[in-house]
N, C-alpha and C positions, 0 to 999 in steps of 0.2 A: 274676316276675308278669308277666303276658301281657295286653294291651290291644290289642283288635283285631288279634290276629294279630303285634302288635309287641312284641318281648320288652322288659321295662324291667330290666336288669341288676340294679339295686339296688331290692328291693321297698320302696319309701319314696315316698309322696305328700306334698310338702310343702303345709302348711296354708295356704287361700288368706285370710291376715290382710289385712283391710281397713285403709283410709285410711292408706297410706304404708307399709306393712311388707312386704307380698308385691308387690315390684315387680322389674322386670327384672334388677337385680342378683342377687338372691337366687334367683330362677325359674331365670335362666340358669345359675349355678353348681350349684344342686342337679341340673338337666337334663344340665349338662356331665359331671358326676360319676356318673351313670347313673340317677338317681331321676325323678321326675315333678316339675319346677318348675311353680310355680302363681302366675299374676299375678292379683291382685285387682282387680276393676274399680269396688270401692265408692269413690265420689268422685275416681275417677281424672282425670276432665275437670278439676275444680277442682284438684288436686294438679299436673298436667302444666302448667296455665294460669300456676300460680304458680311452677313450678321454670323453665319454658322462657320465662316472659315476654311469652306471647303467647297468645289464646286456641284453646282446643282444644274440639272438640265432642265427645260420649262415643264415637262412631264413630272420630274422628281420635285420640283418646287410644287406646282400645283398641288401633288397628292399630299406633299408634306405640310404645307398651309392648310388645305382642307382637312385633313386629319386633326391637326392640333384645333382648329376650330370647332371641330366635332367634338372633341374632346370637352371643351370649354362650353360648349353649348348645352351638353346634359341633355340630348333629345330634340334640341330646338331645331328651325329650319333654317337650312344655309343652302346660299345660292354662290356662285361664281360669275363675276361680271368678266367676260371675255370679250376684248375688241376684235372685230374682223380686220381693223386696220394694223393690227399685230400678225401680218400674214406669215411671217416665219416661224412663229411660235403658236399659231392659234389651236391646229390641231392637237399638238402635243399638250396644250393648256388643258383642252376640252377632256382630252382622255385622261390626263392627271387629276383633273377635278373631279370625275367619275370615279377613278381608282380611290381618291381620298374621301369619296363617300357624300358630295355634294346632292342637295336635293333638285336644284334647278340651275340652268345655265341662263344668265342674262346676257345678250349679246347685241350690239349695234356698231357704231363707227364703220358701217358698210352693211349690206345684206348679208345675213347669216345662211346664206343657200346650202351651204355644205351640211349646217348642223344636224337636219334630221337625219342624214347619211352615217355623221359619225357616231349618232347616238342610237342607230338602229338595234343594238344589243342592249341598249339600256332604257327600256320604256318607261322605267320608275322615274326618269330624271325628267322634270319638265323645262319644256324649251319657251323662253320668255325673249322673244325679240324686241329691240327698242327700234322704234319708227321714227324717222328725222324729216319727212317729206309729207305733205300733204297727199301725194299721190298714195303712197305706203299706208297712211293711216286710213284712208278710204277702203284700202284693200288689205287689213292685217293678215288674213290667211295665205294671202299670195305673196308676204314678204319673205317667207322662208322656204317657197316652192319654186326651184329653178326652172320647171318645166310651164308654171302659168304665170309668168310676170304680169303686173299691172302696166298698161301703157301709160308712159308720162303724159300728165295734164299740159296743155299749153296755155299760155296765158292770152288774153285776149289780143288779137291782131298779131299772133305767132308769137316768137321771142323763146327764150328758153324754159324747158321743163320746169315745174314746181320743184324744188329740193335739191336743183343741179347747182346753186350759186351763180352769183354774178357772172355775166359773160366774160368779164376779163380774167377770171380765173381758168376758164376752159379754153384750151388752145384750138 
């Protein structure tokens, strides 16, 4: 597997399982063994505050955990899974992950439209959007481009666009 011209010896991407599962020890070991180790930033500031006994901001938490994963990875490939749905911590988590030495940002749970702008000064970091609808899968390059969004596809006979959920969820 190759990401941004870098060969990943073991074609495996560890899932970014949130709230205390995908942290530095697991991500570092997966990366050390040749796969893509992934640190989840979901509630990472809270987890580290409890674990370390001092307060962490989202930026500090991402930087700290990615730096620790990098130490354990011994040069292996590391990613951060940062959910768009965590809107209040998203930008700080992205910037902290970059400061911690991340190789890639995996982002979903919404469209990561701000990600290219947040990483404009970090071209070495790969951007990996997670698509969760048929319309976005058909137009993957447009999933992170806020100026050229793919129009939502309609079901036969009208109805809700694909990927928007059942009509009873929508107001």
